[in-house]
C-alpha positions, -999 to +999 in steps of 0.1 A: -227-040-794-239-073-780-215-092-802-187-071-788-195-080-752-197-117-761-163-116-777-148-097-747-162-124-723-146-152-742-113-134-744-112-128-706-122-165-700-092-176-721-069-154-701-081-169-668-077-204-681-042-196-695-032-180-661-045-210-642-024-233-663+007-212-656+001-212-618-009-248-614+000-263-580+027-289-582+015-308-551-010-330-568-008-359-544-039-362-523-041-375-488-036-412-487-044-432-456-031-467-450-054-496-441-071-493-408-086-518-383-120-504-378-150-515-357-180-491-355-194-479-322-212-450-305-178-436-294-145-444-310-111-450-295-083-442-319-050-459-320-016-454-337+001-486-328+033-502-341+031-534-361+066-533-376+098-514-380+108-488-406+143-485-420+150-452-438+169-457-471+194-434-486+180-398-488+168-390-523+149-361-537+137-382-567+108-396-548+088-387-517+103-398-483+074-420-474+084-442-503+121-443-493+117-469-466+121-506-458+094-521-436+099-551-414+072-566-393+076-572-356+055-601-345+053-592-308+040-557-315+007-572-327-002-579-291-006-542-285-034-541-310-050-572-296-049-556-261-070-527-274-095-550-291-098-573-260-103-544-236-130-529-257-148-562-261-148-566-223-161-531-217-189-535-242-199-567-224-200-550-190-235-537-184-225-515-154-195-496-168-210-481-200-246-492-203-262-488-237-230-475-251-209-494-276-172-485-280-156-488-313-121-483-325-100-472-354-064-484-354-037-473-378-003-487-380+025-465-367+049-460-397+072-436-378+067-409-405+055-374-395+033-369-426+015-402-421+011-393-384-006-360-391-028-375-418-040-402-394-045-376-367-066-355-390-085-386-400-094-392-364-108-357-361-128-360-394-155-382-407-171-391-440-138-396-457-131-359-456-099-345-442-117-317-423-108-316-386-137-313-361-163-319-388-188-347-382-215-357-406-229-382-381-230-386-343-217-422-347-181-411-354-173-392-322-137-396-310-132-405-273-094-407-271-063-419-289-038-445-278-002-442-290+024-439-301+052-463-291+078-436-301+081-403-283+087-383-315+055-396-330+036-390-297+047-354-297+035-349-332+001-364-323-001-344-291+005-311-308-025-318-330-049-335-305-041-310-278-058-283-299-091-302-296-086-314-261-087-350-272-071-372-245-040-390-257-024-419-238+011-425-249+036-453-240+069-467-249+099-443-253+094-411-234+105-375-237+104-351-208+090-324-231+057-343-231+053-333-194+049-297-204+012-291-197+012-257-214+024-273-247+008-308-245-024-303-223-041-336-233-012-360-231-010-387-204+017-413-199+004-448-192+038-464-186+052-464-151+072-434-141+107-431-155+119-420-120+109-454-107+130-470-134+160-449-126+157-458-089+154-494-099+186-492-119+204-476-089+190-502-065+201-530-088+237-516-090+239-511-053+225-546-046+253-562-066+279-537-055+285-524-090+299-488-090+319-486-122+295-486-152+292-475-188+262-458-205+250-462-241+222-439-251+207-427-284+221-395-299+189-375-295+170-356-269+157-387-252+192-400-248+204-367-235+175-365-210+183-400-198+219-392-191+211-359-174+185-376-152+207-406-143+241-390-136+231-369-106+215-399-090+247-419-096+267-392-079+244-393-049+250-431-046+288-431-053+284-447-087+308-437-114+305-437-152+336-448-171+323-440-206+293-427-224+286-438-259+259-425-282+241-445-309+219-435-338+183-431-328+168-444-361+176-473-383+189-459-416+206-476-445+222-442-452+244-447-421+253-483-430+289-474-428+284-467-391+275-504-386+309-514-399+326-490-375+340-511-347+350-481-325+319-486-304+328-522-298+363-512-290+351-487-264+328-512-248+353-540-248+383-521-236+363-504-208+370-517-174+333-515-166+316-549-168+282-534-165+267-513-193+234-494-190+216-491-223+187-467-230+166-464-261+139-481-281+144-510-304+157-487-332+184-472-310+194-505-295+195-522-329+220-495-339+241-507-309+237-544-316+248-545-352+281-527-347+289-549-317+282-580-336+304-568-364+331-561-339+328-596-324+330-611-359+360-591-370+380-595-338+368-630-328+363-619-292+336-622-266+320-593-249+316-605-213+294-575-203+263-574-181+238-552-200+211-534-181+184-524-205+156-499-200+119-507-205+116-489-238+131-520-255+119-555-257+143-579-274+114-597-292+103-563-306+134-562-328+117-581-355+150-594-368+150-629-355+170-640-385+199-617-373+203-637-341+240-632-340+234-595-333+208-602-305+231-628-288+253-599-277+227-592-250+229-627-236+225-626-198+212-590-198+189-576-171+160-558-186+134-536-170+098-541-182+066-525-172+048-547-147+023-571-160-003-594-145-023-624-156-055-609-172-083-634-171-097-644-205-069-630-226-054-664-236-089-676-246-093-645-267-061-652-285-072-688-293-102-674-311-081-656-337-089-669-371-071-655-401-097-670-424-124-648-407-104-617-395-135-596-388-120-565-402-085-571-387-063-560-415-032-570-396-041-606-386-034-624-419-001-607-425+010-615-389-001-651-392+020-656-423+050-640-405+050-661-374+042-694-389+063-689-421+035-697-445+014-680-471-023-679-478-019-689-514-028-718-536-001-745-535+010-738-571+017-702-562+038-709-532+075-699-534+100-727-528+105-736-492+073-721-479+041-739-469+005-730-472-013-715-442-043-735-430-055-710-403-055-738-378-019-734-367-014-735-329-006-701-315+006-717-282+034-734-301+050-701-309+082-695-289+081-665-265+107-647-286+080-643-313+048-641-293+036-646-258+002-659-247+003-637-216+002-599-218+036-583-220+043-552-199+036-529-228+003-546-238-008-546-201-003-508-201-024-504-232-051-526-218-052-505-186-053-473-207-085-484-224-101-491-191-089-457-177-108-440-205-139-460-199-139-453-162-133-416-169-163-416-192-183-433-165-172-408-139-184-377-158-219-393-163-246-372-145-265-402-134-267-417-100-283-451-097-276-479-120-312-480-132-310-444-142-277-450-159-292-478-179-322-457-189-302-426-199-270-441-211-273-426-245-268-392-230-232-401-225-228-394-262-230-357-254-199-359-232-171-337-244-135-350-246-123-322-223-146-335-196-129-369-198-095-352-198-103-334-165-115-366-148-086-388-157-064-376-129-089-387-102-097-421-117-088-450-095-101-486-099-091-522-098-087-540-131-098-575-140-064-588-128-071-574-093-045-546-094-051-510-086-048-485-115-045-447-112-025-418-123+001-402-100+006-365-094+028-362-124+001-375-147+019-408-150+004-442-142+015-453-107+030-488-112+062-506-110+087-525-132+095-561-135+132-571-138+138-598-164+169-619-171+174-626-208+191-656-223+197-662-260+208-696-274+225-705-306+194-723-319+177-689-322+156-695-291+155-674-260+143-674-224+133-645-202+128-651-165+114-626-140+140-622-113+129-591-095+106-561-092+107-524-085+074-511-072+072-477-054+037-485-040+052-511-017+065-500+018+102-492+022+123-524+023+098-542+001+097-518-029+128-535-045+133-573-047+158-592-067+165-630-067+202-631-074+203-669-074+179-670-103+200-648-125+219-665-153+251-644-159+267-642-193+298-660-183+278-688-166+258-697-197+286-694-222+310-716-202+285-742-192+270-744-227+305-753-239+308-781-213+274-795-223+281-794-260+316-809-257+302-837-235+274-845-260+298-843-289+308-880-284+272-892-287+254-868-310+264-868-346+255-845-374+223-856-389+209-872-358+187-841-350+177-818-378+158-793-356+187-774-340+223-768-349+245-753-322+277-734-331+303-747-307+337-734-297+350-769-293+375-771-321+375-809-322+355-835-304+363-871-308+334-895-315+344-927-298+318-948-315+328-942-351+363-931-345+360-899-364+365-863-355+336-839-353+348-805-365+338-771-352+301-760-358+290-796-366+273-804-333+235-808-331+218-809-297+182-823-294+166-794-275+133-781-286+133-746-271+156-723-253+136-727-221+144-765-220+180-756-227+180-733-198+165-761-176+192-785-189+219-760-179+205-754-144+199-791-137+235-801-131+266-780-137+299-798-135+321-796-104+346-774-121+319-748-129+302-725-104+280-695-108+300-663-101+287-628-098+304-605-123+323-576-107+322-541-121+342-519-098+371-495-102+387-510-071+378-540-050+353-534-023+364-523+011+357-551+035+338-546+068+362-530+093+375-506+067+362-473+052+367-456+019+393-428+015+388-407-017+420-401-036+426-367-050+423-363-088+406-396-091+369-405-094+352-411-061+348-448-070+386-453-072+393-450-035+416-466-010+406-487+020+417-476+055+411-495+088+386-481+111+400-461+140+398-474+175+362-475+189+346-475+155+333-501+131+319-506+096+296-535+092+291-534+055+313-533+024+324-499+010+315-480+041+317-443+036+329-438+071+333-458+103+308-453+130+313-456+167+296-482+187+270-472+212+281-466+248+272-501+259+291-518+231+326-521+218+342-532+184+353-567+179+388-574+167+379-572+131+360-540+137+330-552+117+304-554+144+298-543+180+299-566+210+279-559+242+301-546+270+303-567+302+290-552+334+320-548+357+320-544+395+337-561+424+313-590+430+311-618+454+312-643+426+347-636+414+379-647+430+391-613+441+358-605+457+357-638+475+392-633+488+386-598+501+353-607+516+368-637+533+397-616+546+373-590+559+352-616+576+383-632+592+396-599+606+361-591+618+360-624+637+395-619+651+386-584+662+354-597+679+374-624+697+399-599+709+371-576+721+356-605+739+389-614+755+395-578+766+361-576+781+366-609+799+400-598+813+389-562+818+401-562+855+436-574+848+464-548+848+472-551+812+437-542+802+432-515+828+464-498+818+460-470+792+423-466+797+403-498+790+373-477+778+395-464+749+405-500+742+369-509+738+363-480+715+393-488+695+383-524+690+348-516+681+359-490+656+383-515+640+355-540+638+332-515+621+360-506+597+365-542+587+327-546+583+326-515+561+346-534+536+315-553+527+299-521+515+325-519+487+319-555+474+288-562+452+270-540+427+269-504+439+235-490+449+224-457+462+225-468+498+259-485+496+274-455+478+261-431+505+274-453+534+307-469+524+330-439+523+313-424+554+314-456+574+351-463+565+364-427+572+344-422+604+353-456+619+390-451+611+389-416+625+374-430+657+401-457+658+430-432+652+415-407+677+414-435+703+450-444+696+460-407+699+442-405+732+459-437+745+493-423+735+486-390+752+476-410+784+510-427+783+527-393+782+504-379+809+511-410+831+548-404+829+546-367+835+524-373+865+554-390+883+573-357+883+568-334+913+549-302+905+539-312+870+503-301+864+499-320+830+480-348+847+455-322+859+451-307+824+454-339+803+440-365+825+415-392+818+388-367+809+411-349+785+420-381+767+383-389+764+376-355+750+403-360+723+387-394+714+353-376+710+362-343+694+385-356+667+359-380+651+333-353+656+351-330+632+352-359+606+315-365+611+307-328+605+328-329+573+309-360+561+275-344+569+285-314+547+296-339+520+263-357+521+243-325+521+261-308+493+272-334+468+265-370+480+280-400+463+257-419+438+259-450+416+272-443+381+278-462+349+313-455+334+312-464+297+345-449+287+372-459+311+373-495+298+369-505+262+352-538+268+334-531+301+307-509+316+321-500+351+294-498+377+309-475+403+301-450+430+307-414+419+320-397+450+301-365+441+327-341+453+363-351+449+374-322+471+354-334+501+364-370+494+401-362+496+394-339+525+381-367+547+410-389+536+434-361+544+419-355+578+423-391+586+459-390+574+465-360+596+452-378+627+474-408+618+505-386+614+499-368+648+494-402+665+526-415+649+546-385+660+533-386+696+538-424+699+573-421+685+582-395+711+567-416+739+581-450+728+609-451+755+589-437+784+592-461+815+559-480+822+550-515+829+526-517+800+537-488+778+518-492+744+538-464+727+562-488+710+534-509+696+514-478+686+545-465+668+548-496+648+510-498+641+509-462+629+540-468+608+521-496+591+490-475+588+507-446+572+527-468+549+496-484+536+477-452+530+507-434+515+510-462+489+473-462+485+470-428+468+491-434+437+478-469+433+442-457+437+446-430+411+463-452+386+436-479+386+400-479+375+369-500+378+368-529+403+406-528+406+403-493+422+377-506+446+398-536+454+428-513+462+407-493+487+392-524+503+427-539+507+440-507+522+412-507+547+419-543+557+457-539+556+458-508+577+432-521+602+450-554+604+482-535+612+466-516+640+450-548+654+481-569+652+506-544+665+486-532+694+466-562+706+486-593+697+512-585+724+484-581+749+468-614+739+502-630+742+506-619+778+470-627+787+472-663+773+508-672+773+524-652+801+497-647+827+524-642+854+532-609+838+496-598+840+496-596+879+497-568+905+529-582+922+547-580+889+534-545+883+546-533+919+581-549+914+585-531+881+574-499+896+598-502+926+627-509+903+619-479+881+618-457+912+652-470+923+667-463+889+652-429+889 
């Protein structure tokens, strides 16, 4: 029985083993991590940072995809790793920031493969060489945060894993809007400046140079689509039109090598009218643009005179393909946005301490050193032909900026600030108050959980070692600006990049965007001037005289005058060490025939000031017509959307491009017309006063006593006052002069005309009194005439009082009657009352004229009726012609017409009535005697 059970056991065991063999898992490859740059510490900072570039080969199912790749190192990316190391070293040396705590780091290379990304992420969350997330066999391996990746796709893969454990992740480089979804990626923060700031910078750059007709090239993925969707609405708001949109591959792949030979992209860019092309994408996407363009240039032998505006996700030195310089030269003269950087103290000294012979755990240093110095750490007998042996003492400062910079790049500066953000966040969540307590209990920081740091990141704000403020904005993006660089590439495979502007949203309006246009080297400028320099030097620089640089020149032939031989194309060598010195040489003295010219990228030429845009139907809004500004409006800048009117106190100049101040206009004593009228008024006033004095002196003579000498006095005084009232019309109108001038003029003339009417009635009464039984003399005697002279002006005075009480005149500024002048005038208040007092004065004049005309032939020794008739005829003629003239003029001309009418009508009354009397008094005194008066009276009685 026992034997049976033993046999049964072995049989079942065999079946299990056989079944196991049949169901064996085919995935036998274990997790394999690449080399890491590791430095131990109490808390670790993880990093997945780029050190090179991956090219995907032809897809094959014969081997795993991670083996189907070509890897090329990018020398400049190594600075991202060094920025992490340098920042952590500084933090560890700072006794106040994290006392008694040592930060360490684990840095993996970003290989751009999802499998490797997940493996590295799981490695961060595990310890002891086990791939078990959230398992720690020791307190010394606690993860604080992770920096990376440079690529948005890798960042999203990392964030989906790290977000499960609330591990803070600080990403940079290319950006996807999906990473802003807090519900999906709760632990991801963006350390680069906001993309919105970059979009605004692009728009401000286009508007500054008046470019409104552009092309766009973006990767054919979600990031490219998001870029286009975010930028197009902002273009529409600023009247910028997009001529074409081209898409490029988002990854470098030898599988699509046929696309590189497709010149359709180059044709679209070249044939486009837009001279400005905006390019978005990381170095992979832009490389997929560069190579087809270089193929197009080589096949067609043409030159792409385009101005490229490149976003911050790409740095030209990050291409890694400095041996494919002909492709990079396409972007010569480009304007590139880059995250703002500053001079970090101690960083250059740190770089100079790098020693590949003692890397201190840096697995990237030796390989990078061999790359940039083109040498190998091998024995001399093992060196390939053409390569030298690395000594480790090569000078890093001798490296050209295209390979490596001694100052932090914008990306490295963001990484540097990210490390400090995490350290300050850790410091902020510490429960300690004083520095002494912090030093004593610093180890308790090890109990801080990552989610606590995550919560405090949003409120962190500090000044870094460069003196700049660092903090996150409301959108969990670091609030910072962008530098604008001008790129230049030279045929000797050197380059120069110069900061020419900045976009910083933290600055006040007007200072947030700056650009130094004079410092920009445009693509046409460098190409043309380089040809001039090379052709000029061709006569003195021969092949073989300088082995360091060989320029490829478009000069087909250049004659060497010394040796009498021809230097063929591509045989010129220019002794210039680096591109920066070449740039200095070009800027030092261009020829007279060459001048820097701003490229134009517009559908139509700009509308000059004085014109406005008129959108044409069925055409883009940038393809408009220019129409002159209407009268009274201006446009003081190019491409004005509409013309705007000048303010009331200004008027457009002849070109209608700016406003001129209007002149203040009124009848003044300083101008000729005012002087003439004032002189005439003064002269007539003096004449009137002289006549009045004469009449008073000869008041007892018959000619004065005839027709009531009291009325004569009143008439002369009223005429004197009317002449003096003219002065109220000259000079700048005030409230007092406006109230007095029309009242004084109308009342004085009403008194004068009433006196004339009374005098005329006295003539009639005197004649009628000679007839027997006529009672007219009793009814209309001297008292009746005086009553007429009193009552008629009284009615005018009552009307004027009503006028002043209801709607008095006041000074007014008329901005609209004259285009170039502000007319200072008296507004009459009530036009009805104004014309009422004028009409009443005209009525009195008409009655006086009719009565005088009827009495002109009555017999009397000194009958004034004839002279009154002529004077009233002059008076009425003046004021009848006054009305149409007054209504058809404006400003000081209107005032001058009224003053002239006052003087002319008053002078007519004065001359027609009193000059004959003065003639008799002074020239014929014999007629002004009682005997002559009796003889005339006797003769009239005999005739009668």
